[in-house]
N, C-alpha and C positions, 0 to 999 in steps of 0.2 A: 404461493406465487411469489415472487421476489418481491420487496419492498420496493416501490417506484415503476415496477414493470406492468404491463399492459398486453391484452391480448390481440392478436390480430385476427379483426373483423371477418377477415377471407378466408382462413384456414384454421385459425383457435389458436397458434403458435403463441407461447410467451414471449414477449420483446423487452429487452431490456431497456431501460428509462434512456441509454446514451445513444440508441441503434436509431438511424433514420428510417429504415427499410424492414421490412419484415425477413428473418433469416431461411425462411422455409420458402414462403411463396413469393418473396421479394416485393410484395406490396408497398408502397410507400407510407410511412407513418401518420405523416402529415398531408394525406392527397385532398382531402377537401379542402382544406387552407389553402394547399397551392393552387387548386383549380380557381378559388376566389382570387387569389393574386395575379394569376395569369388573366382572368377576365378584367381586372381593376388596372391591370399592365397595357391590356390591347385597347381598353376605352379612353386611358390616358393618350396613349399614341394616336388615337384617332382623333381626339381633339385638340393633339398639337403638344401637349403639356408633356415633352420628354423626360424631365426633372419627375414628375410622378411617377411615370412608367419605369425609369430606373430605378426609383425607391422600392418599386412593389418587386421587380426581378432581382434586385440585391436582397431582398428578404426571403425570397424564394429560394435563392442560393444557399442559405443559411439551413432551409428544411431538406436539403437534397445530396444524397450521399456522394461525396466528392469524385468519386469512381464509375459514376452512372453516367448513361447516355443523356439521361434530362440534365442534369449539371453542366453538361459540355454545352448541351443545346442552348441553356440558358444563359450561359458565360458568353456564348457568341452573341447573343441578343443585347446581353450588356455591353460588348464591346463597340457593335453596331450603335446602338443609341448614344453611346458615350462620345462616339466620334461623330455622329450629326451634332451633339451639342456644341463641339468645337466647331464644327464647319457652319452650322446654322444658327449661332446663339439665338436670333430672335424664334420664339415659338410662332407656329402656324396661325395660331389663334390671334397673336399679336400682329404678325404680318397681315392678316386680314383686316384688323381694325386700322392698322397703317393705310393699307389701301384704299380702304373707305374714307377715312380723314384727307388722304393726298387727293382723292378726287376733287372732294367736297371744296378744298382748300385750293386746287390747281386753278380754277379760275380767276384766282387774286394774285396770281404771279409771283413777283419777291415777295409782297407781304403775305401772300401766302402758306410761302415756305419758311419764312422767318416765324410765323404763328406756329405751324407744325414744330419747327425746333424748340420753340419755346414750350411747347407741350409735351415734345417727346424729354426734354432736360428735367423738366417740373415732376413729369412721371418718375424718372430715376432717382432724383432726390426724394420723392414722397417713399418710393419703395424701400430704399437703404435705410432711410430713416424708420420706419416702421421697424425694420429688421434690427435695428439699434434700441429701439424701446423693447422689442420682445425678449432681447437678449437680459435686460434689467429684470424681467418678470422671474427670471430662475434662481431660488433660494441662495444657490451655491455659486452662484455668479455674484450676486448682491451681497452676500456676506463676506464672501472672501477679498470682493474689492471695498469693502468698508475697512478691513483689517489691514489691506495694503494702505487704504489713504492714512490710516490712524500712524501708520510705521513712518511713511514718507512726510507726513504733517509734521511728527517729532523732530525729524532731521532737516527738512527746508522750507516749512511754512505749509497752511494750506492751501493757499493760492497756486503754488507750484505742483502740490501733491495730488491736486484736482486735476491740474494739466496732465500732469504725468500719467496719471491711471485714467483719464480719458482718452490720452494717444496708443496706450496698450490695449485697452479695450475696443476701439476702433478696427486696430491691426488684428485684433483676435476674430472680431465680426467679419473681418475680411475672408478669413480661413472658413467660418461658418457658411458665409454666402454661397462660396464656391462648392464646399461640401454637399449641401443642399440641391445646389445646380446640378451635380453629378449624383444625387441620391444616395450619399453616403452618410450613415448614421453615425452622431458623434455625440459625445457631451458637452454640456455648456462650458465657456470657459470658466477656467478655476486660477485665481490671482494667488501668486505666492510671494510674500514680499521679499525683496532683493532680486529676483529672479524674472518676474513679469507675470507671464499667465500662459496656461497650457488648456490644451484640448485632447481628449482621449479619444481616440478612434472605435467605434463598434464594430466598423466595418473596413475595409481598407481598398483602396485604390486599385483599378484594374490591372493597371500598366504603370510605368514611370511619367507618361504622358500624363494622367490624372492627377499624378502626385505631385509634379512640377506645378501644374495649375491651379491646385489646393495651395500648395506652399508658397508661391509668389503672389497669390491674391493678397496675404496679409500685409506684405511690405507695399502693395501695391494701394492698398487703402490708408496704410499709415504714411505713406506719401501725400496722399490726399488732404489729410489731417495738417501735415507740416507746411503744406502749400497754404492753407485755408488762414494756420496760425501766421505764417509769414506774411501773407496779404494784410492781416490784421494790424500787424507789427508796421507794416510800410504807412497804413493809412492813419494810423492813430499814433505811432512814433512810440509808444508804449513798451519798454525793456521788457517785460514779462513776456510778451506774445513772441518775440524774436527768443527768447530763451526755451520756451515750450518749442517752436518751428526746429531750432536746432536741436535740442535732445533728442526730441521724436525722431529728426531725420538721422541722427547717429544711432539709434537704438534699431532702428529698420535697416540700416546700413551693415550693424552689427549682424544681425539674422541671414542678410546674404553672404556671409562666410560658406564657402563650399565645403563643409565637413559634416560629417555625424548627421543629425536629424534638424539641423538648422534648415531654415527655408531656402537658403542659397544651396545648401546639400540636395534638397529635391528637387530645386531647380536644374542643378549640374547633372543628375542622374539623367535628365533626359535629353541632354547633350551630346552630339557626338563628340570625338576625340577633335576634331579639327574645330568645331565650334567652340570646345574648351578654351584651346589656345587663343582664340581670338577674343573669347570673354576676358580671360586673362589679360592681355593685352590692353582691352579698353579701362580693365582696373589699374594697370600700369601708368596709363594714361591719365586716368583721374588723380593718380597720384601726385604725378608730376605738377597736375593743373592747381591741385588744391592742397598739398604737403600735408594731407589727412593722414596721419599715422595708420588710422584702422584698415586702410587700404594697402598697407605692405602686410598684413595678415590675410587680406583676400588674396591678394597676389600669390604668397605662399601655398595658401589653400589651393587656388586655382591650378598652379604648377604641378602640384602632387596630385591632383584628379585628373589634370589631362595628361600624366608622365604613367602615371599606374591605375591599376585597377582595369575594370570591363566598363567598356562604353558602347552606346548604342552605334549601330553600324549608318541609321539614317539619320538626317540632320532634323531637329524641332524648331522651326524657324519662330515660332511663336514663344517658346520657352527662352530662346536665345535672346532676341529681340527685347523682351519684358525683361531680363536680367540685365542687358547693358543699358539699358535705359533707367532702371532703377538706379543702377550703379552711379551713372552720370548724375541724375537730379540728385539722388540722396546726398553724394558727393561735396554737389555745389550749396544745398542747404546747410549742413553740417559746417560749413566754413563760415556760416553766416556771423559777422561781428556783432555781439550782442554787447552794449553797455554796460557798466559797472550798475551794481544795483537792481538786477533783472528781475530778483526773486523778491524785492522789497514788495 
């Protein structure tokens, strides 16, 4: 028998290591594992954990021949669940908990509503904080982060280097959070001095809609970081925090360039041609207001993408509003005046 090959338990035919189905009887090579994945996906769906269900179904796709009926059926399940994630971001289990808490606090009127909102906000912060800590447990992320920190430290000092690395890291973990939400497997962030950081996808988004959500999640988290630094700058008057806010905003704005594999390119992929023209007009208006030179590049890229190449027929309202909101907010932050000595 050929090295790496196996025998079909149903008909005894030799199966090459690269095949996913028996060439004689067409029995699936990973039939048992596929059954387990289907069971896991159904249980996750019933419990309201759509992300876990998507993870299982995407894993199943890797074990199915692309031209099989099973592959088509599982692909349909992935698309349906993915659209549910978009339409109903809150899981069924979370909704039930919310409903229970709402009933308990309902009798308290306005006070109850405020308590519920505080509980919800605290839960979001703790969840995101936990994800950020989990990312630091990956050796590839931690070691490459330390290497980049040393390079930036030598150029600008340890405080600014730490702030810059932190901003980039949170941006990348925004991508990770959205990839997890859609059940897409990917590597941990890898830092590259002078470039930033990258995440290599082990699986790919099902369509341009998913790709846009994942792409724009990074700048959205990056915007949150820049806003937090700017708030500290306003409260303390320490120039360092203003510098981190401004540089972080500029880096995330650069990532909104609607070209290649940058985050803005992924966002533009989901926009109809009409939306691309409107988004480009927003970029131009932001330049008129802030005079940020980077916006000129965004505008040229937007015109090119709106004029040439294929575009979806249907609008993607979420991708459009996320993109224009990010352009507007990051443009304003990138224009923040920072006093001299901000890196001291």
